[in-house]
C-alpha positions, 0 to 999 in steps of 0.5 A, a space after each residue: 511483535 518482538 524488537 527488529 524482527 524485519 531485520 536485514 529484510 528490504 523493503 519497498 513501498 510505493 507512495 511512501 511519501 505521505 499517508 499510509 504509505 508513510 506510515 508503513 516506512 516508519 513502521 518497517 523501518 523500527 522493526 529493522 528493516 532497510 526502506 526505499 520509498 516512492 514518490 511522484 510530486 513529493 520530493 521535499 515530503 520524501 526526503 523529510 521520510 527518508 531522513 526519519 528512516 535514516 534515523 532509526 538506524 536503516 538505510 533508506 532510500 527516496 526514488 521518484 518514480 510514476 506508476 503510471 509509466 512502466 519504464 520509470 517502475 522497471 528502473 526503480 525496481 532495477 534500482 533497489 535491487 541492486 542497491 540493496 541486493 534484492 527485495 524482501 517485502 513490496 507493500 503496494 500503497 500508491 494509488 490515486 482517488 478521483 470522485 465524482 463525476 465519471 469521465 473516460 480521463 479519471 478512469 484511465 488514470 485510476 486504471 492505470 496506477 491502481 491496477 496497471 501500475 500495481 501488476 508492473 510494479 509487483 511482476 518486477 519486484 518479483 523478480 529480486 524477491 527472496 524466498 519468504 517473500 512478502 506482498 502487501 497490497 492497499 485496497 478499499 473497502 469499496 472493492 466489497 460496497 460502494 456507499 455514494 455515487 461518483 466512486 464507481 471507477 475507483 471501487 473497481 480498480 480496488 476490487 481489481 487489486 484484491 482479486 489480483 492478491 487471490 491469483 498472486 498468492 496461488 502464482 507465488 506460493 511455489 516462491 515462498 511468497 506470500 501476498 495479502 491484501 487491506 481492504 481500508 475504510 476511511 483513513 485520517 489522511 489527505 486522500 479523505 473526505 472532510 469530517 465536516 463535509 455531508 459525505 464525511 458526517 454520513 459514514 461517521 454516523 451511519 456506517 463507521 460503527 465506531 465513529 472515526 476515522 482509522 489512524 495510519 499507523 491503524 493500517 501501518 501496523 497491519 502491514 508490519 504483522 503480514 510483513 513478519 514472521 508471525 503471519 508466515 502461513 497467512 496468504 491470499 487473505 483479505 484483512 479489513 481495517 474499517 471500524 467495522 463499516 463493513 461487518 
């Protein structure tokens, strides 16, 4: 991809204060996009990311918004559209992972943020999205295969995101908006299981042919491709970044 291929574009990256979201925000800014990130409790981390984005010569803001709260999502999206004049790229990166004992509370939280929150953000963002817009959803390989006990609710939420992606590709095609999903394997962020844990060792030795976790920047690069001009004819597609775990 050439330099500044996203110049003049406005990108909204949910969950952009850390992990894949932060890496994605930095990558989009490096390509010339103005970027808004959302966060819930990581105000200092969000501030640091925003400063990093601005240092690349683009406009950048951080907005506190809980994706499980529809009113906050609505206010956040409207604020982005008003301040930046519209939205060209939406990256649905915010999410929670609550493995372990299956409980009503854990399921409700994951559904509220990973499914309903993603849909609420998307439906509001497309109201302000210009022709040629791009939506990139972050999902998980667990949408296709669950590797261990205690992940059922999370896996179901990510399967819903993948299903939504296929449907939204149909729904928004007439408006020239492309929608794709990345099903991630284990990414080396604070959400990942420890490499030294029993589960981590099992994944590295028996499940992931490349025998390593992915770096967040490796996912960000795929997001940037899907948001850029070279992906103009790609929509409704699932891209796996999992080191061959589901090969």
